[in-house]
Backbone as XML, in Angstrom:
<?xml version="1.0"?>
<chain id="A" units="angstrom">
  <residue number="1" name="MET">
    <atom name="N" x="0.839" y="-1.176" z="0.000"/>
    <atom name="CA" x="0.000" y="0.000" z="0.000"/>
    <atom name="C" x="0.886" y="1.243" z="0.000"/>
  </residue>
  <residue number="2" name="THR">
    <atom name="N" x="0.348" y="2.322" z="-0.524"/>
    <atom name="CA" x="1.096" y="3.573" z="-0.538"/>
    <atom name="C" x="0.391" y="4.600" z="0.347"/>
  </residue>
  <residue number="3" name="TRP">
    <atom name="N" x="1.199" y="5.480" z="0.923"/>
    <atom name="CA" x="0.713" y="6.511" z="1.831"/>
    <atom name="C" x="1.324" y="7.851" z="1.438"/>
  </residue>
  <residue number="4" name="ASN">
    <atom name="N" x="0.572" y="8.935" z="1.678"/>
    <atom name="CA" x="1.227" y="10.232" z="1.595"/>
    <atom name="C" x="1.740" y="10.537" z="2.994"/>
  </residue>
  <residue number="5" name="ILE">
    <atom name="N" x="2.621" y="11.488" z="3.122"/>
    <atom name="CA" x="3.281" y="11.750" z="4.405"/>
    <atom name="C" x="2.270" y="12.091" z="5.496"/>
  </residue>
  <residue number="6" name="ALA">
    <atom name="N" x="1.288" y="12.926" z="5.183"/>
    <atom name="CA" x="0.321" y="13.355" z="6.196"/>
    <atom name="C" x="-0.476" y="12.173" z="6.736"/>
  </residue>
  <residue number="7" name="SER">
    <atom name="N" x="-0.992" y="11.325" z="5.845"/>
    <atom name="CA" x="-1.794" y="10.189" z="6.324"/>
    <atom name="C" x="-0.917" y="9.156" z="7.025"/>
  </residue>
  <residue number="8" name="ALA">
    <atom name="N" x="0.333" y="8.998" z="6.607"/>
    <atom name="CA" x="1.242" y="8.076" z="7.289"/>
    <atom name="C" x="1.511" y="8.557" z="8.711"/>
  </residue>
  <residue number="9" name="LYS">
    <atom name="N" x="1.632" y="9.873" z="8.891"/>
    <atom name="CA" x="1.837" y="10.429" z="10.236"/>
    <atom name="C" x="0.598" y="10.216" z="11.108"/>
  </residue>
  <residue number="10" name="GLN">
    <atom name="N" x="-0.572" y="10.460" z="10.532"/>
    <atom name="CA" x="-1.808" y="10.328" z="11.298"/>
    <atom name="C" x="-2.114" y="8.867" z="11.649"/>
  </residue>
  <residue number="11" name="GLN">
    <atom name="N" x="-1.777" y="7.957" z="10.768"/>
    <atom name="CA" x="-2.099" y="6.543" z="10.971"/>
    <atom name="C" x="-0.825" y="5.704" z="11.114"/>
  </residue>
  <residue number="12" name="PHE">
    <atom name="N" x="0.118" y="6.239" z="11.846"/>
    <atom name="CA" x="1.429" y="5.588" z="11.965"/>
    <atom name="C" x="1.318" y="4.151" z="12.471"/>
  </residue>
  <residue number="13" name="SER">
    <atom name="N" x="0.494" y="3.899" z="13.487"/>
    <atom name="CA" x="0.384" y="2.537" z="14.017"/>
    <atom name="C" x="-0.171" y="1.579" z="12.966"/>
  </residue>
  <residue number="14" name="GLU">
    <atom name="N" x="-1.066" y="2.054" z="12.113"/>
    <atom name="CA" x="-1.596" y="1.218" z="11.027"/>
    <atom name="C" x="-0.508" y="0.931" z="9.982"/>
  </residue>
  <residue number="15" name="VAL">
    <atom name="N" x="0.289" y="1.933" z="9.663"/>
    <atom name="CA" x="1.396" y="1.745" z="8.721"/>
    <atom name="C" x="2.354" y="0.689" z="9.273"/>
  </residue>
  <residue number="16" name="VAL">
    <atom name="N" x="2.688" y="0.793" z="10.548"/>
    <atom name="CA" x="3.602" y="-0.172" z="11.174"/>
    <atom name="C" x="2.986" y="-1.563" z="11.155"/>
  </residue>
  <residue number="17" name="ARG">
    <atom name="N" x="1.703" y="-1.684" z="11.482"/>
    <atom name="CA" x="1.036" y="-2.986" z="11.495"/>
    <atom name="C" x="1.058" y="-3.642" z="10.114"/>
  </residue>
  <residue number="18" name="LEU">
    <atom name="N" x="0.829" y="-2.848" z="9.074"/>
    <atom name="CA" x="0.760" y="-3.388" z="7.721"/>
    <atom name="C" x="2.139" y="-3.786" z="7.158"/>
  </residue>
  <residue number="19" name="THR">
    <atom name="N" x="3.213" y="-3.292" z="7.758"/>
    <atom name="CA" x="4.545" y="-3.686" z="7.254"/>
    <atom name="C" x="4.803" y="-5.173" z="7.437"/>
  </residue>
  <residue number="20" name="ALA">
    <atom name="N" x="4.094" y="-5.817" z="8.360"/>
    <atom name="CA" x="4.243" y="-7.268" z="8.533"/>
    <atom name="C" x="3.749" y="-8.013" z="7.299"/>
  </residue>
  <residue number="21" name="GLN">
    <atom name="N" x="2.802" y="-7.412" z="6.562"/>
    <atom name="CA" x="2.246" y="-8.059" z="5.382"/>
    <atom name="C" x="3.021" y="-7.711" z="4.114"/>
  </residue>
  <residue number="22" name="GLU">
    <atom name="N" x="3.372" y="-6.443" z="3.963"/>
    <atom name="CA" x="4.107" y="-5.995" z="2.786"/>
    <atom name="C" x="4.734" y="-4.630" z="3.071"/>
  </residue>
  <residue number="23" name="PRO">
    <atom name="N" x="5.764" y="-4.264" z="2.320"/>
    <atom name="CA" x="6.383" y="-2.946" z="2.519"/>
    <atom name="C" x="5.357" y="-1.834" z="2.275"/>
  </residue>
  <residue number="24" name="GLN">
    <atom name="N" x="5.488" y="-0.755" z="3.039"/>
    <atom name="CA" x="4.579" y="0.381" z="2.944"/>
    <atom name="C" x="5.343" y="1.588" z="2.395"/>
  </residue>
  <residue number="25" name="ALA">
    <atom name="N" x="4.969" y="2.016" z="1.194"/>
    <atom name="CA" x="5.643" y="3.148" z="0.541"/>
    <atom name="C" x="5.004" y="4.457" z="0.989"/>
  </residue>
  <residue number="26" name="ILE">
    <atom name="N" x="5.859" y="5.437" z="1.252"/>
    <atom name="CA" x="5.393" y="6.757" z="1.679"/>
    <atom name="C" x="5.850" y="7.774" z="0.631"/>
  </residue>
  <residue number="27" name="TYR">
    <atom name="N" x="4.885" y="8.576" z="0.160"/>
    <atom name="CA" x="5.146" y="9.526" z="-0.921"/>
    <atom name="C" x="4.965" y="10.963" z="-0.449"/>
  </residue>
  <residue number="28" name="ASN">
    <atom name="N" x="5.723" y="11.864" z="-1.050"/>
    <atom name="CA" x="5.523" y="13.298" z="-0.910"/>
    <atom name="C" x="5.091" y="13.773" z="-2.295"/>
  </residue>
  <residue number="29" name="ARG">
    <atom name="N" x="3.813" y="14.049" z="-2.421"/>
    <atom name="CA" x="3.177" y="14.301" z="-3.718"/>
    <atom name="C" x="3.321" y="13.041" z="-4.552"/>
  </residue>
  <residue number="30" name="ASP">
    <atom name="N" x="3.994" y="13.062" z="-5.683"/>
    <atom name="CA" x="4.133" y="11.847" z="-6.501"/>
    <atom name="C" x="5.514" y="11.225" z="-6.396"/>
  </residue>
  <residue number="31" name="LYS">
    <atom name="N" x="6.289" y="11.714" z="-5.456"/>
    <atom name="CA" x="7.672" y="11.238" z="-5.350"/>
    <atom name="C" x="7.837" y="10.333" z="-4.120"/>
  </residue>
  <residue number="32" name="PRO">
    <atom name="N" x="8.342" y="9.101" z="-4.299"/>
    <atom name="CA" x="8.558" y="8.230" z="-3.133"/>
    <atom name="C" x="9.679" y="8.790" z="-2.259"/>
  </residue>
  <residue number="33" name="VAL">
    <atom name="N" x="9.436" y="8.853" z="-0.942"/>
    <atom name="CA" x="10.438" y="9.395" z="-0.028"/>
    <atom name="C" x="10.892" y="8.377" z="1.010"/>
  </residue>
  <residue number="34" name="ALA">
    <atom name="N" x="10.098" y="7.336" z="1.262"/>
    <atom name="CA" x="10.475" y="6.334" z="2.260"/>
    <atom name="C" x="9.664" y="5.063" z="2.037"/>
  </residue>
  <residue number="35" name="VAL">
    <atom name="N" x="10.187" y="3.968" z="2.591"/>
    <atom name="CA" x="9.464" y="2.704" z="2.584"/>
    <atom name="C" x="9.673" y="2.058" z="3.941"/>
  </residue>
  <residue number="36" name="MET">
    <atom name="N" x="8.597" y="1.653" z="4.562"/>
    <atom name="CA" x="8.692" y="0.922" z="5.835"/>
    <atom name="C" x="8.594" y="-0.561" z="5.519"/>
  </residue>
  <residue number="37" name="VAL">
    <atom name="N" x="9.536" y="-1.325" z="6.075"/>
    <atom name="CA" x="9.556" y="-2.771" z="5.839"/>
    <atom name="C" x="9.622" y="-3.506" z="7.176"/>
  </residue>
  <residue number="38" name="SER">
    <atom name="N" x="9.304" y="-4.778" z="7.138"/>
    <atom name="CA" x="9.366" y="-5.594" z="8.351"/>
    <atom name="C" x="10.825" y="-5.813" z="8.733"/>
  </residue>
  <residue number="39" name="PRO">
    <atom name="N" x="11.077" y="-6.156" z="9.985"/>
    <atom name="CA" x="12.464" y="-6.417" z="10.404"/>
    <atom name="C" x="13.109" y="-7.559" z="9.607"/>
  </residue>
  <residue number="40" name="GLN">
    <atom name="N" x="12.333" y="-8.571" z="9.249"/>
    <atom name="CA" x="12.884" y="-9.686" z="8.468"/>
    <atom name="C" x="13.344" y="-9.222" z="7.089"/>
  </residue>
  <residue number="41" name="GLU">
    <atom name="N" x="12.517" y="-8.419" z="6.422"/>
    <atom name="CA" x="12.899" y="-7.911" z="5.105"/>
    <atom name="C" x="14.105" y="-6.990" z="5.206"/>
  </residue>
  <residue number="42" name="PHE">
    <atom name="N" x="14.170" y="-6.198" z="6.268"/>
    <atom name="CA" x="15.309" y="-5.313" z="6.442"/>
    <atom name="C" x="16.582" y="-6.128" z="6.650"/>
  </residue>
  <residue number="43" name="GLU">
    <atom name="N" x="16.501" y="-7.196" z="7.423"/>
    <atom name="CA" x="17.676" y="-8.045" z="7.648"/>
    <atom name="C" x="18.107" y="-8.726" z="6.347"/>
  </residue>
  <residue number="44" name="GLU">
    <atom name="N" x="17.148" y="-9.179" z="5.548"/>
    <atom name="CA" x="17.477" y="-9.755" z="4.238"/>
    <atom name="C" x="18.194" y="-8.720" z="3.372"/>
  </residue>
  <residue number="45" name="PHE">
    <atom name="N" x="17.708" y="-7.488" z="3.388"/>
    <atom name="CA" x="18.341" y="-6.418" z="2.629"/>
    <atom name="C" x="19.768" y="-6.181" z="3.099"/>
  </residue>
  <residue number="46" name="ARG">
    <atom name="N" x="19.976" y="-6.150" z="4.417"/>
    <atom name="CA" x="21.325" y="-5.928" z="4.959"/>
    <atom name="C" x="22.278" y="-7.040" z="4.538"/>
  </residue>
  <residue number="47" name="ARG">
    <atom name="N" x="21.810" y="-8.296" z="4.567"/>
    <atom name="CA" x="22.666" y="-9.415" z="4.122"/>
    <atom name="C" x="22.979" y="-9.287" z="2.634"/>
  </residue>
  <residue number="48" name="TRP">
    <atom name="N" x="21.971" y="-8.944" z="1.832"/>
    <atom name="CA" x="22.170" y="-8.772" z="0.394"/>
    <atom name="C" x="23.180" y="-7.659" z="0.124"/>
  </residue>
  <residue number="49" name="LYS">
    <atom name="N" x="23.043" y="-6.558" z="0.849"/>
    <atom name="CA" x="23.952" y="-5.429" z="0.651"/>
    <atom name="C" x="25.381" y="-5.795" z="1.048"/>
  </residue>
  <residue number="50" name="ALA">
    <atom name="N" x="25.533" y="-6.502" z="2.165"/>
    <atom name="CA" x="26.868" y="-6.929" z="2.608"/>
    <atom name="C" x="27.487" y="-7.886" z="1.591"/>
  </residue>
  <residue number="51" name="GLU">
    <atom name="N" x="26.692" y="-8.751" z="1.014"/>
    <atom name="CA" x="27.185" y="-9.700" z="0.007"/>
    <atom name="C" x="27.644" y="-8.962" z="-1.251"/>
  </residue>
  <residue number="52" name="ARG">
    <atom name="N" x="26.924" y="-7.929" z="-1.653"/>
    <atom name="CA" x="27.297" y="-7.140" z="-2.832"/>
    <atom name="C" x="28.587" y="-6.376" z="-2.625"/>
  </residue>
  <residue number="53" name="GLU">
    <atom name="N" x="28.875" y="-5.997" z="-1.371"/>
    <atom name="CA" x="30.064" y="-5.199" z="-1.094"/>
    <atom name="C" x="31.329" y="-6.036" z="-1.046"/>
  </residue>
  <residue number="54" name="LYS">
    <atom name="N" x="31.190" y="-7.367" z="-0.993"/>
    <atom name="CA" x="32.370" y="-8.226" z="-1.012"/>
    <atom name="C" x="32.996" y="-8.165" z="-2.403"/>
  </residue>
  <residue number="55" name="PRO">
    <atom name="N" x="34.319" y="-8.220" z="-2.482"/>
    <atom name="CA" x="34.937" y="-8.205" z="-3.817"/>
    <atom name="C" x="34.600" y="-9.492" z="-4.571"/>
  </residue>
  <residue number="56" name="ASP">
    <atom name="N" x="34.368" y="-9.340" z="-5.869"/>
    <atom name="CA" x="34.084" y="-10.535" z="-6.650"/>
    <atom name="C" x="35.391" y="-11.212" z="-7.060"/>
  </residue>
  <residue number="57" name="LEU">
    <atom name="N" x="35.279" y="-12.357" z="-7.671"/>
    <atom name="CA" x="36.445" y="-13.160" z="-8.020"/>
    <atom name="C" x="37.385" y="-12.430" z="-8.975"/>
  </residue>
  <residue number="58" name="MET">
    <atom name="N" x="36.840" y="-11.669" z="-9.905"/>
    <atom name="CA" x="37.685" y="-10.929" z="-10.846"/>
    <atom name="C" x="38.530" y="-9.887" z="-10.116"/>
  </residue>
  <residue number="59" name="GLU">
    <atom name="N" x="37.932" y="-9.208" z="-9.144"/>
    <atom name="CA" x="38.680" y="-8.207" z="-8.376"/>
    <atom name="C" x="39.785" y="-8.868" z="-7.555"/>
  </residue>
  <residue number="60" name="LEU">
    <atom name="N" x="39.465" y="-10.023" z="-6.966"/>
    <atom name="CA" x="40.473" y="-10.729" z="-6.174"/>
    <atom name="C" x="41.651" y="-11.178" z="-7.045"/>
  </residue>
  <residue number="61" name="PHE">
    <atom name="N" x="41.351" y="-11.712" z="-8.236"/>
    <atom name="CA" x="42.424" y="-12.137" z="-9.135"/>
    <atom name="C" x="43.242" y="-10.942" z="-9.624"/>
  </residue>
  <residue number="62" name="ALA">
    <atom name="N" x="42.588" y="-9.814" z="-9.862"/>
    <atom name="CA" x="43.305" y="-8.619" z="-10.301"/>
    <atom name="C" x="44.281" y="-8.161" z="-9.217"/>
  </residue>
  <residue number="63" name="LYS">
    <atom name="N" x="43.838" y="-8.197" z="-7.945"/>
    <atom name="CA" x="44.727" y="-7.822" z="-6.845"/>
    <atom name="C" x="45.895" y="-8.800" z="-6.734"/>
  </residue>
  <residue number="64" name="MET">
    <atom name="N" x="45.600" y="-10.091" z="-6.887"/>
    <atom name="CA" x="46.645" y="-11.102" z="-6.798"/>
    <atom name="C" x="47.661" y="-10.922" z="-7.932"/>
  </residue>
  <residue number="65" name="ARG">
    <atom name="N" x="47.159" y="-10.667" z="-9.127"/>
    <atom name="CA" x="48.047" y="-10.469" z="-10.274"/>
    <atom name="C" x="48.930" y="-9.239" z="-10.057"/>
  </residue>
  <residue number="66" name="ALA">
    <atom name="N" x="48.356" y="-8.152" z="-9.545"/>
    <atom name="CA" x="49.131" y="-6.938" z="-9.282"/>
    <atom name="C" x="50.217" y="-7.209" z="-8.241"/>
  </residue>
  <residue number="67" name="ALA">
    <atom name="N" x="49.887" y="-7.989" z="-7.211"/>
    <atom name="CA" x="50.879" y="-8.316" z="-6.186"/>
    <atom name="C" x="52.000" y="-9.175" z="-6.768"/>
  </residue>
  <residue number="68" name="LEU">
    <atom name="N" x="51.663" y="-10.121" z="-7.649"/>
    <atom name="CA" x="52.687" y="-10.958" z="-8.275"/>
    <atom name="C" x="53.604" y="-10.127" z="-9.167"/>
  </residue>
  <residue number="69" name="ILE">
    <atom name="N" x="53.026" y="-9.216" z="-9.926"/>
    <atom name="CA" x="53.830" y="-8.354" z="-10.789"/>
    <atom name="C" x="54.747" y="-7.486" z="-9.937"/>
  </residue>
  <residue number="70" name="GLU">
    <atom name="N" x="54.227" y="-6.989" z="-8.834"/>
    <atom name="CA" x="55.031" y="-6.158" z="-7.929"/>
    <atom name="C" x="56.217" y="-6.947" z="-7.353"/>
  </residue>
  <residue number="71" name="GLU">
    <atom name="N" x="56.035" y="-8.241" z="-7.165"/>
    <atom name="CA" x="57.104" y="-9.092" z="-6.619"/>
    <atom name="C" x="58.042" y="-9.627" z="-7.708"/>
  </residue>
  <residue number="72" name="GLY">
    <atom name="N" x="57.787" y="-9.270" z="-8.957"/>
    <atom name="CA" x="58.695" y="-9.669" z="-10.028"/>
    <atom name="C" x="58.272" y="-10.901" z="-10.808"/>
  </residue>
  <residue number="73" name="PHE">
    <atom name="N" x="57.038" y="-11.330" z="-10.678"/>
    <atom name="CA" x="56.552" y="-12.497" z="-11.418"/>
    <atom name="C" x="55.708" y="-12.049" z="-12.610"/>
  </residue>
  <residue number="74" name="GLU">
    <atom name="N" x="56.265" y="-11.228" z="-13.487"/>
    <atom name="CA" x="55.501" y="-10.694" z="-14.622"/>
    <atom name="C" x="54.976" y="-11.780" z="-15.538"/>
  </residue>
  <residue number="75" name="ASP">
    <atom name="N" x="55.736" y="-12.862" z="-15.691"/>
    <atom name="CA" x="55.334" y="-13.928" z="-16.607"/>
    <atom name="C" x="54.469" y="-14.985" z="-15.926"/>
  </residue>
  <residue number="76" name="GLY">
    <atom name="N" x="54.104" y="-14.777" z="-14.705"/>
    <atom name="CA" x="53.300" y="-15.755" z="-13.982"/>
    <atom name="C" x="54.184" y="-16.696" z="-13.181"/>
  </residue>
  <residue number="77" name="ILE">
    <atom name="N" x="53.569" y="-17.644" z="-12.568"/>
    <atom name="CA" x="54.271" y="-18.621" z="-11.754"/>
    <atom name="C" x="54.308" y="-19.936" z="-12.523"/>
  </residue>
  <residue number="78" name="GLU">
    <atom name="N" x="55.451" y="-20.543" z="-12.581"/>
    <atom name="CA" x="55.597" y="-21.822" z="-13.272"/>
    <atom name="C" x="54.977" y="-22.925" z="-12.421"/>
  </residue>
  <residue number="79" name="LEU">
    <atom name="N" x="53.982" y="-23.597" z="-12.966"/>
    <atom name="CA" x="53.331" y="-24.695" z="-12.263"/>
    <atom name="C" x="53.722" y="-26.014" z="-12.924"/>
  </residue>
  <residue number="80" name="PRO">
    <atom name="N" x="54.292" y="-26.942" z="-12.165"/>
    <atom name="CA" x="54.655" y="-28.223" z="-12.756"/>
    <atom name="C" x="53.396" y="-29.024" z="-13.084"/>
  </residue>
  <residue number="81" name="PRO">
    <atom name="N" x="53.464" y="-29.922" z="-14.063"/>
    <atom name="CA" x="52.282" y="-30.731" z="-14.386"/>
    <atom name="C" x="51.923" y="-31.629" z="-13.203"/>
  </residue>
  <residue number="82" name="ARG">
    <atom name="N" x="50.673" y="-31.899" z="-13.065"/>
    <atom name="CA" x="50.192" y="-32.719" z="-11.957"/>
    <atom name="C" x="50.442" y="-34.194" z="-12.264"/>
  </residue>
  <residue number="83" name="THR">
    <atom name="N" x="51.084" y="-34.874" z="-11.336"/>
    <atom name="CA" x="51.425" y="-36.283" z="-11.571"/>
    <atom name="C" x="51.039" y="-37.171" z="-10.399"/>
  </residue>
  <residue number="84" name="ASP">
    <atom name="N" x="50.221" y="-36.689" z="-9.493"/>
    <atom name="CA" x="49.948" y="-37.467" z="-8.289"/>
    <atom name="C" x="48.741" y="-38.392" z="-8.380"/>
  </residue>
  <residue number="85" name="ARG">
    <atom name="N" x="48.034" y="-38.397" z="-9.516"/>
    <atom name="CA" x="46.927" y="-39.343" z="-9.638"/>
    <atom name="C" x="46.668" y="-39.693" z="-11.100"/>
  </residue>
  <residue number="86" name="PHE">
    <atom name="N" x="46.047" y="-40.823" z="-11.288"/>
    <atom name="CA" x="45.727" y="-41.351" z="-12.596"/>
    <atom name="C" x="44.664" y="-40.491" z="-13.269"/>
  </residue>
  <residue number="87" name="ASN">
    <atom name="N" x="44.910" y="-40.099" z="-14.504"/>
    <atom name="CA" x="43.946" y="-39.338" z="-15.291"/>
    <atom name="C" x="43.637" y="-40.168" z="-16.523"/>
  </residue>
  <residue number="88" name="PRO">
    <atom name="N" x="42.464" y="-40.828" z="-16.577"/>
    <atom name="CA" x="42.180" y="-41.724" z="-17.704"/>
    <atom name="C" x="42.149" y="-41.010" z="-19.052"/>
  </residue>
  <residue number="89" name="MET">
    <atom name="N" x="41.810" y="-39.721" z="-19.067"/>
    <atom name="CA" x="41.747" y="-39.007" z="-20.338"/>
    <atom name="C" x="43.138" y="-38.818" z="-20.944"/>
  </residue>
  <residue number="90" name="VAL">
    <atom name="N" x="44.157" y="-38.814" z="-20.106"/>
    <atom name="CA" x="45.521" y="-38.605" z="-20.569"/>
    <atom name="C" x="46.324" y="-39.901" z="-20.501"/>
  </residue>
  <residue number="91" name="ASP">
    <atom name="N" x="46.181" y="-40.638" z="-19.405"/>
    <atom name="CA" x="47.013" y="-41.799" z="-19.146"/>
    <atom name="C" x="46.524" y="-43.081" z="-19.810"/>
  </residue>
  <residue number="92" name="ASP">
    <atom name="N" x="45.281" y="-43.153" z="-20.264"/>
    <atom name="CA" x="44.748" y="-44.354" z="-20.918"/>
    <atom name="C" x="44.689" y="-44.107" z="-22.422"/>
  </residue>
  <residue number="93" name="PRO">
    <atom name="N" x="45.551" y="-44.758" z="-23.201"/>
    <atom name="CA" x="45.582" y="-44.489" z="-24.643"/>
    <atom name="C" x="44.299" y="-44.899" z="-25.357"/>
  </residue>
  <residue number="94" name="HIS">
    <atom name="N" x="43.498" y="-45.762" z="-24.774"/>
    <atom name="CA" x="42.272" y="-46.227" z="-25.432"/>
    <atom name="C" x="41.012" y="-45.544" z="-24.889"/>
  </residue>
  <residue number="95" name="TYR">
    <atom name="N" x="41.174" y="-44.538" z="-24.052"/>
    <atom name="CA" x="40.040" y="-43.867" z="-23.424"/>
    <atom name="C" x="39.058" y="-43.346" z="-24.465"/>
  </residue>
  <residue number="96" name="TRP">
    <atom name="N" x="39.540" y="-42.696" z="-25.494"/>
    <atom name="CA" x="38.667" y="-42.083" z="-26.485"/>
    <atom name="C" x="38.157" y="-43.084" z="-27.513"/>
  </residue>
  <residue number="97" name="ASP">
    <atom name="N" x="38.659" y="-44.313" z="-27.503"/>
    <atom name="CA" x="38.185" y="-45.343" z="-28.429"/>
    <atom name="C" x="36.863" y="-45.946" z="-27.965"/>
  </residue>
  <residue number="98" name="GLU">
    <atom name="N" x="36.587" y="-45.902" z="-26.673"/>
    <atom name="CA" x="35.397" y="-46.526" z="-26.109"/>
    <atom name="C" x="34.206" y="-45.567" z="-26.171"/>
  </residue>
  <residue number="99" name="PRO">
    <atom name="N" x="32.989" y="-46.122" z="-26.236"/>
    <atom name="CA" x="31.807" y="-45.250" z="-26.152"/>
    <atom name="C" x="31.761" y="-44.566" z="-24.788"/>
  </residue>
  <residue number="100" name="ALA">
    <atom name="N" x="31.145" y="-43.406" z="-24.735"/>
    <atom name="CA" x="31.101" y="-42.626" z="-23.499"/>
    <atom name="C" x="30.488" y="-43.416" z="-22.348"/>
  </residue>
  <residue number="101" name="SER">
    <atom name="N" x="29.497" y="-44.272" z="-22.627"/>
    <atom name="CA" x="28.845" y="-45.027" z="-21.557"/>
    <atom name="C" x="29.795" y="-46.036" z="-20.910"/>
  </residue>
  <residue number="102" name="ASP">
    <atom name="N" x="30.837" y="-46.454" z="-21.634"/>
    <atom name="CA" x="31.785" y="-47.435" z="-21.092"/>
    <atom name="C" x="32.992" y="-46.771" z="-20.427"/>
  </residue>
  <residue number="103" name="ARG">
    <atom name="N" x="33.025" y="-45.453" z="-20.379"/>
    <atom name="CA" x="34.206" y="-44.758" z="-19.879"/>
    <atom name="C" x="34.255" y="-44.578" z="-18.366"/>
  </residue>
  <residue number="104" name="ALA">
    <atom name="N" x="33.250" y="-45.011" z="-17.652"/>
    <atom name="CA" x="33.263" y="-44.812" z="-16.201"/>
    <atom name="C" x="34.509" y="-45.471" z="-15.630"/>
  </residue>
  <residue number="105" name="PRO">
    <atom name="N" x="35.329" y="-44.704" z="-14.923"/>
    <atom name="CA" x="36.572" y="-45.278" z="-14.416"/>
    <atom name="C" x="36.304" y="-46.318" z="-13.328"/>
  </residue>
  <residue number="106" name="ASP">
    <atom name="N" x="37.046" y="-47.381" z="-13.399"/>
    <atom name="CA" x="36.973" y="-48.431" z="-12.387"/>
    <atom name="C" x="38.050" y="-48.135" z="-11.351"/>
  </residue>
  <residue number="107" name="PRO">
    <atom name="N" x="37.679" y="-47.929" z="-10.087"/>
    <atom name="CA" x="38.682" y="-47.591" z="-9.070"/>
    <atom name="C" x="39.764" y="-48.651" z="-8.926"/>
  </residue>
  <residue number="108" name="ASP">
    <atom name="N" x="39.445" y="-49.908" z="-9.257"/>
    <atom name="CA" x="40.444" y="-50.983" z="-9.137"/>
    <atom name="C" x="41.514" y="-50.881" z="-10.221"/>
  </residue>
  <residue number="109" name="ASP">
    <atom name="N" x="41.200" y="-50.213" z="-11.335"/>
    <atom name="CA" x="42.166" y="-50.093" z="-12.427"/>
    <atom name="C" x="43.141" y="-48.943" z="-12.225"/>
  </residue>
  <residue number="110" name="ALA">
    <atom name="N" x="42.825" y="-48.037" z="-11.336"/>
    <atom name="CA" x="43.678" y="-46.876" z="-11.127"/>
    <atom name="C" x="44.961" y="-47.275" z="-10.413"/>
  </residue>
  <residue number="111" name="PRO">
    <atom name="N" x="46.086" y="-46.728" z="-10.819"/>
    <atom name="CA" x="47.334" y="-47.039" z="-10.136"/>
    <atom name="C" x="47.335" y="-46.437" z="-8.722"/>
  </residue>
  <residue number="112" name="PRO">
    <atom name="N" x="48.158" y="-46.922" z="-7.856"/>
    <atom name="CA" x="48.183" y="-46.369" z="-6.490"/>
    <atom name="C" x="48.628" y="-44.907" z="-6.531"/>
  </residue>
  <residue number="113" name="ARG">
    <atom name="N" x="48.142" y="-44.140" z="-5.562"/>
    <atom name="CA" x="48.504" y="-42.721" z="-5.472"/>
    <atom name="C" x="49.946" y="-42.581" z="-5.032"/>
  </residue>
  <residue number="114" name="LEU">
    <atom name="N" x="50.589" y="-41.599" z="-5.582"/>
    <atom name="CA" x="51.956" y="-41.314" z="-5.192"/>
    <atom name="C" x="51.959" y="-40.466" z="-3.938"/>
  </residue>
  <residue number="115" name="PRO">
    <atom name="N" x="52.961" y="-40.612" z="-3.086"/>
    <atom name="CA" x="52.996" y="-39.798" z="-1.859"/>
    <atom name="C" x="53.247" y="-38.340" z="-2.157"/>
  </residue>
</chain>
């Protein structure tokens, strides 16, 4: 429901009561000036706002990249290939010869993990 400022002031307890059902918009002429919401909706809004203010993944990576460049790693960090577990797509020469339905890896066929 919408209220003008004068009627919201006169019927304040009614405005407060109705916020449990839905937000109550308050207007000055045709311009919205305030909205009264329930405490639950306000808490949801606060959580949403706090979540939006957290840096996203792109910002975090940009900061990390800037720090690496500052430390002299302009070309990135050399990562050795992973060799600690069996990868059937790479280590099994016949992996791509079989139909996709037969490709489920059998745990008994995997070589033991390296320390």
